[in-house]
TORTI-710411 format. One record per residue: residue number from 0; residue in one letter; chain; y, x, z of N, C-alpha, C, O in turn. Coordinates in steps of 0.02 Angstrom, whole numbers, plus 50000, padded with zeros to 5 digits. Layout:
! residues N
ATOM  nr rest kette    nv    nu    nw   cav   cau   caw    cv    cu    cw    ov    ou    ow
ATOM NUM    A     A     Y     X     Z     Y     X     Z     Y     X     Z     Y     X     Z
...
This chain:
! residues 145
ATOM  nr rest kette    nv    nu    nw   cav   cau   caw    cv    cu    cw    ov    ou    ow
ATOM   0    M     A 50140 53033 51359 50173 53011 51297 50142 53046 51238 50131 53106 51239
ATOM   1    I     A 50127 53006 51185 50101 53034 51124 50155 53027 51072 50183 52973 51063
ATOM   2    R     A 50169 53082 51037 50223 53083 50988 50206 53132 50932 50160 53172 50937
ATOM   3    L     A 50244 53127 50878 50235 53173 50823 50249 53246 50844 50292 53259 50886
ATOM   4    L     A 50213 53292 50815 50224 53363 50827 50296 53382 50807 50321 53360 50755
ATOM   5    E     A 50328 53422 50848 50393 53452 50833 50383 53526 50826 50336 53554 50855
ATOM   6    P     A 50427 53560 50789 50419 53634 50780 50412 53672 50846 50376 53722 50848
ATOM   7    K     A 50444 53650 50899 50440 53686 50963 50370 53680 50995 50355 53717 51042
ATOM   8    D     A 50328 53634 50970 50261 53623 50998 50208 53669 50967 50153 53676 50994
ATOM   9    L     A 50224 53700 50911 50172 53734 50872 50134 53788 50909 50073 53789 50906
ATOM  10    D     A 50169 53831 50943 50134 53885 50979 50087 53855 51033 50031 53879 51042
ATOM  11    C     A 50109 53805 51067 50066 53773 51119 50004 53741 51086 49948 53749 51111
ATOM  12    V     A 50015 53706 51031 49959 53673 50996 49908 53727 50972 49848 53718 50978
ATOM  13    L     A 49933 53781 50945 49888 53835 50924 49849 53865 50981 49791 53881 50973
ATOM  14    Q     A 49881 53873 51039 49846 53901 51096 49793 53852 51121 49737 53873 51138
ATOM  15    I     A 49809 53788 51123 49758 53737 51143 49700 53741 51095 49642 53743 51115
ATOM  16    W     A 49715 53742 51030 49663 53745 50979 49617 53805 50990 49556 53799 50990
ATOM  17    L     A 49648 53864 50999 49608 53925 51006 49568 53924 51070 49508 53937 51069
ATOM  18    D     A 49600 53908 51127 49565 53908 51191 49506 53858 51191 49451 53875 51214
ATOM  19    A     A 49520 53797 51167 49466 53747 51166 49411 53764 51115 49352 53751 51128
ATOM  20    S     A 49430 53793 51059 49381 53812 51008 49334 53866 51035 49274 53863 51025
ATOM  21    L     A 49362 53915 51070 49320 53969 51097 49269 53942 51146 49213 53967 51148
ATOM  22    I     A 49288 53892 51184 49241 53863 51235 49191 53816 51201 49131 53822 51212
ATOM  23    A     A 49216 53770 51159 49172 53720 51129 49126 53748 51076 49072 53721 51063
ATOM  24    H     A 49147 53803 51045 49109 53831 50990 49086 53901 51007 49093 53947 50967
ATOM  25    N     A 49059 53909 51066 49038 53976 51088 48978 54002 51049 48957 54059 51060
ATOM  26    F     A 48951 53962 51005 48895 53983 50962 48920 54017 50898 48881 54037 50855
ATOM  27    I     A 48988 54022 50891 49019 54057 50835 49060 54114 50865 49094 54105 50915
ATOM  28    D     A 49057 54172 50835 49092 54232 50860 49165 54216 50870 49197 54185 50827
ATOM  29    A     A 49193 54239 50926 49263 54228 50943 49310 54256 50890 49364 54229 50879
ATOM  30    A     A 49289 54309 50857 49332 54339 50806 49345 54290 50748 49398 54292 50718
ATOM  31    F     A 49298 54247 50734 49309 54197 50682 49367 54152 50699 49411 54140 50657
ATOM  32    W     A 49368 54127 50761 49422 54082 50782 49488 54118 50783 49539 54092 50761
ATOM  33    Q     A 49488 54179 50809 49550 54217 50813 49577 54232 50743 49638 54236 50734
ATOM  34    S     A 49532 54240 50694 49554 54254 50624 49583 54193 50592 49615 54198 50540
ATOM  35    Q     A 49573 54134 50620 49596 54071 50590 49664 54047 50617 49690 53996 50593
ATOM  36    V     A 49693 54080 50665 49756 54056 50696 49812 54051 50644 49847 54000 50642
ATOM  37    E     A 49819 54101 50603 49874 54100 50554 49862 54048 50501 49910 54018 50475
ATOM  38    N     A 49799 54036 50482 49784 53981 50435 49803 53914 50467 49830 53870 50434
ATOM  39    M     A 49789 53906 50531 49809 53844 50566 49884 53838 50566 49911 53784 50552
ATOM  40    R     A 49919 53892 50580 49992 53891 50586 50024 53876 50517 50069 53834 50513
ATOM  41    N     A 50002 53910 50466 50036 53908 50402 50007 53860 50350 50040 53843 50301
ATOM  42    R     A 49945 53839 50360 49912 53798 50310 49890 53730 50336 49912 53679 50311
ATOM  43    Y     A 49847 53730 50387 49816 53668 50407 49863 53621 50446 49866 53562 50430
ATOM  44    I     A 49897 53646 50495 49944 53603 50532 50000 53577 50488 50014 53517 50490
ATOM  45    P     A 50033 53619 50447 50084 53591 50403 50060 53538 50353 50098 53493 50333
ATOM  46    A     A 49996 53542 50334 49969 53493 50285 49949 53429 50319 49934 53379 50285
ATOM  47    S     A 49947 53428 50384 49923 53370 50422 49978 53331 50455 50034 53355 50462
ATOM  48    E     A 49961 53270 50474 50004 53228 50517 49978 53240 50588 49923 53218 50605
ATOM  49    T     A 50017 53275 50628 49992 53295 50694 50033 53261 50750 50094 53259 50748
ATOM  50    Y     A 49997 53237 50798 50025 53205 50857 50005 53245 50919 49950 53272 50923
ATOM  51    V     A 50051 53250 50967 50037 53286 51029 50041 53236 51087 50077 53186 51084
ATOM  52    M     A 50004 53251 51139 50010 53215 51202 50046 53261 51250 50024 53317 51262
ATOM  53    E     A 50100 53236 51279 50139 53273 51326 50133 53241 51394 50138 53180 51401
ATOM  54    R     A 50124 53283 51444 50121 53260 51513 50162 53309 51556 50151 53369 51554
ATOM  55    D     A 50208 53282 51592 50251 53324 51634 50284 53381 51593 50286 53439 51614
ATOM  56    S     A 50310 53362 51534 50344 53408 51488 50299 53464 51461 50324 53515 51437
ATOM  57    R     A 50234 53454 51464 50186 53503 51439 50140 53468 51386 50116 53413 51398
ATOM  58    V     A 50130 53500 51330 50082 53475 51280 50013 53490 51308 49996 53548 51321
ATOM  59    V     A 49973 53437 51316 49904 53445 51343 49849 53430 51293 49790 53440 51308
ATOM  60    G     A 49868 53406 51235 49818 53391 51184 49852 53371 51120 49912 53359 51117
ATOM  61    F     A 49812 53368 51067 49839 53348 51001 49783 53325 50956 49724 53339 50967
ATOM  62    Y     A 49803 53290 50904 49757 53276 50849 49794 53281 50784 49855 53271 50781
ATOM  63    S     A 49758 53295 50731 49786 53302 50664 49748 53258 50615 49686 53257 50615
ATOM  64    L     A 49784 53221 50574 49756 53180 50522 49772 53209 50454 49827 53232 50441
ATOM  65    L     A 49723 53207 50411 49732 53227 50341 49704 53167 50301 49643 53160 50294
ATOM  66    D     A 49748 53126 50277 49730 53061 50248 49693 53022 50302 49720 53008 50355
ATOM  67    N     A 49630 53003 50288 49592 52964 50337 49542 53007 50375 49496 52981 50407
ATOM  68    Q     A 49550 53072 50373 49507 53118 50408 49541 53143 50471 49598 53166 50469
ATOM  69    M     A 49505 53139 50527 49530 53172 50588 49510 53245 50582 49453 53264 50594
ATOM  70    A     A 49560 53286 50562 49547 53356 50550 49542 53396 50615 49511 53450 50616
ATOM  71    A     A 49572 53371 50670 49569 53405 50733 49583 53355 50790 49623 53309 50782
ATOM  72    L     A 49550 53366 50846 49566 53332 50909 49548 53381 50963 49489 53397 50974
ATOM  73    F     A 49598 53407 50998 49586 53458 51049 49627 53442 51111 49684 53418 51107
ATOM  74    V     A 49597 53457 51169 49630 53447 51234 49628 53516 51269 49578 53551 51267
ATOM  75    A     A 49684 53533 51302 49686 53595 51339 49625 53598 51387 49612 53549 51421
ATOM  76    P     A 49589 53654 51390 49529 53658 51433 49541 53637 51505 49497 53606 51535
ATOM  77    D     A 49599 53653 51535 49610 53635 51605 49628 53561 51613 49636 53537 51669
ATOM  78    C     A 49633 53524 51558 49650 53453 51561 49593 53408 51536 49600 53347 51533
ATOM  79    Q     A 49538 53439 51517 49482 53400 51490 49450 53358 51546 49451 53376 51605
ATOM  80    G     A 49421 53302 51526 49388 53257 51574 49435 53211 51610 49417 53181 51660
ATOM  81    Q     A 49497 53205 51584 49548 53163 51618 49568 53104 51573 49619 53071 51586
ATOM  82    G     A 49529 53090 51522 49545 53033 51479 49595 53047 51422 49612 53002 51384
ATOM  83    I     A 49617 53108 51417 49666 53126 51365 49637 53119 51295 49669 53093 51250
ATOM  84    G     A 49576 53142 51286 49542 53135 51221 49535 53062 51201 49546 53044 51143
ATOM  85    K     A 49517 53019 51248 49511 52948 51233 49579 52917 51214 49582 52876 51169
ATOM  86    R     A 49631 52937 51247 49697 52913 51231 49720 52936 51162 49749 52898 51123
ATOM  87    L     A 49707 52999 51147 49723 53025 51081 49683 52989 51026 49710 52973 50973
ATOM  88    M     A 49619 52977 51040 49577 52943 50992 49603 52871 50980 49605 52849 50922
ATOM  89    A     A 49621 52837 51032 49647 52768 51025 49710 52768 50983 49720 52725 50940
ATOM  90    H     A 49753 52817 50996 49815 52823 50956 49800 52836 50883 49831 52806 50839
ATOM  91    A     A 49753 52881 50870 49734 52897 50801 49706 52836 50765 49722 52824 50707
ATOM  92    R     A 49665 52797 50800 49635 52738 50768 49687 52686 50756 49678 52644 50712
ATOM  93    A     A 49741 52686 50795 49797 52639 50781 49834 52660 50716 49862 52618 50680
ATOM  94    Q     A 49833 52725 50702 49865 52749 50641 49821 52737 50578 49846 52721 50524
ATOM  95    R     A 49756 52745 50587 49708 52739 50533 49647 52699 50559 49608 52726 50598
ATOM  96    P     A 49640 52638 50539 49584 52597 50564 49515 52626 50551 49469 52617 50591
ATOM  97    V     A 49507 52663 50496 49444 52695 50481 49456 52770 50475 49499 52792 50436
ATOM  98    L     A 49420 52808 50514 49425 52880 50515 49359 52914 50500 49306 52888 50517
ATOM  99    T     A 49362 52972 50470 49303 53015 50462 49319 53080 50498 49377 53096 50511
ATOM 100    L     A 49268 53117 50513 49276 53182 50544 49214 53223 50537 49160 53197 50523
ATOM 101    A     A 49221 53288 50546 49164 53333 50547 49162 53366 50616 49214 53383 50644
ATOM 102    V     A 49102 53375 50642 49093 53406 50706 49030 53448 50705 48978 53427 50679
ATOM 103    Y     A 49035 53508 50733 48976 53551 50734 48920 53519 50773 48930 53492 50827
ATOM 104    K     A 48859 53521 50745 48801 53491 50776 48787 53523 50844 48764 53488 50889
ATOM 105    K     A 48800 53587 50852 48788 53621 50917 48841 53605 50969 48832 53621 51028
ATOM 106    N     A 48896 53574 50949 48949 53554 50996 48930 53486 51025 48960 53434 51009
ATOM 107    T     A 48880 53487 51067 48851 53424 51091 48899 53382 51131 48896 53321 51127
ATOM 108    A     A 48943 53412 51169 48992 53372 51208 49037 53332 51161 49047 53272 51172
ATOM 109    S     A 49063 53364 51109 49105 53328 51062 49066 53275 51022 49091 53220 51010
ATOM 110    C     A 49005 53291 51003 48963 53242 50969 48956 53180 51012 48964 53124 50988
ATOM 111    Q     A 48940 53189 51075 48931 53133 51121 48997 53095 51130 48997 53034 51135
ATOM 112    F     A 49052 53130 51132 49118 53098 51139 49131 53052 51080 49150 52995 51088
ATOM 113    Y     A 49120 53079 51019 49134 53038 50959 49086 52979 50955 49107 52924 50936
ATOM 114    L     A 49023 52988 50972 48977 52932 50973 48998 52880 51023 48992 52820 51010
ATOM 115    S     A 49023 52901 51082 49046 52854 51133 49109 52816 51111 49125 52763 51138
ATOM 116    Q     A 49144 52843 51061 49204 52811 51035 49189 52767 50975 49234 52742 50942
ATOM 117    G     A 49125 52757 50962 49105 52712 50908 49093 52742 50842 49082 52706 50793
ATOM 118    F     A 49095 52809 50836 49081 52843 50773 49006 52844 50761 48966 52842 50807
ATOM 119    V     A 48987 52846 50697 48918 52851 50678 48910 52913 50631 48955 52930 50593
ATOM 120    V     A 48853 52944 50635 48839 53001 50591 48823 52973 50522 48780 52930 50515
ATOM 121    T     A 48858 52999 50472 48844 52976 50403 48802 53026 50366 48761 53007 50324
ATOM 122    H     A 48810 53090 50380 48766 53140 50351 48777 53208 50385 48823 53217 50424
ATOM 123    E     A 48732 53255 50369 48735 53322 50397 48743 53371 50340 48714 53362 50286
ATOM 124    Q     A 48781 53424 50352 48789 53476 50301 48804 53542 50337 48810 53544 50398
ATOM 125    V     A 48809 53595 50298 48825 53661 50325 48899 53674 50309 48920 53667 50252
ATOM 126    D     A 48937 53694 50361 49007 53712 50351 49010 53778 50314 48980 53827 50333
ATOM 127    E     A 49049 53777 50258 49052 53837 50216 49087 53897 50248 49075 53954 50228
ATOM 128    H     A 49130 53884 50297 49168 53938 50329 49127 53974 50383 49130 54035 50389
ATOM 129    S     A 49090 53936 50422 49055 53964 50479 48979 53971 50467 48946 54008 50503
ATOM 130    G     A 48953 53933 50419 48880 53933 50408 48842 53891 50458 48781 53892 50460
ATOM 131    Q     A 48879 53852 50498 48848 53810 50550 48836 53740 50524 48873 53715 50481
ATOM 132    A     A 48783 53708 50550 48770 53638 50533 48822 53594 50566 48842 53605 50624
ATOM 133    E     A 48845 53543 50529 48894 53497 50557 48874 53425 50537 48843 53412 50485
ATOM 134    Y     A 48893 53380 50579 48887 53308 50564 48952 53283 50534 49006 53304 50556
ATOM 135    W     A 48947 53241 50486 49005 53202 50463 48996 53133 50495 48942 53104 50493
ATOM 136    M     A 49050 53109 50524 49049 53046 50560 49103 53000 50533 49152 53022 50504
ATOM 137    S     A 49092 52936 50543 49141 52885 50524 49149 52834 50580 49102 52818 50616
ATOM 138    S     A 49210 52810 50586 49223 52757 50636 49203 52689 50608 49206 52639 50644
ATOM 139    D     A 49183 52687 50545 49161 52626 50512 49085 52620 50519 49048 52656 50485
ATOM 140    A     A 49061 52576 50563 48991 52571 50576 48952 52549 50515 48891 52558 50513
ATOM 141    S     A 48985 52521 50465 48949 52499 50404 48946 52554 50352 48919 52544 50298
ATOM 142    A     A 48972 52614 50369 48970 52671 50323 48897 52692 50309 48855 52687 50354
ATOM 143    P     A 48882 52713 50248 48814 52736 50233 48793 52791 50279 48832 52837 50294
ATOM 144    Q     A 48730 52788 50302 48705 52839 50347 48647 52877 50317 48620 52922 50348
């Protein structure tokens, strides 16, 4: 079941975000991700429209929208590869027919996932927080590239 985030979900969402970030972004020091937990809790999640996927009364993944930008899509590491990301993406695209997102260039698994979901790279830039190269992608294939 995919539903809107409730206050009781926040700690679980933050743990999924941190655990998955540490694995997917192992090219960035773990201290950076750990330093961002409170920003996620107090700034980014509250500013976003966040949906969680629950399975057997456990939150196993989530995504956050900020206007038409997919600000986050994360699946618990022990639940990855089970189609949860695809289901979350389909739900997000039902909310917003055209989405944009940023993904680190070195996060090849996520880059491939987004490409497989019909996203196209529109441009590349350096993330100001981490100093890492990232792709900006759009679900609109006619977007300028």
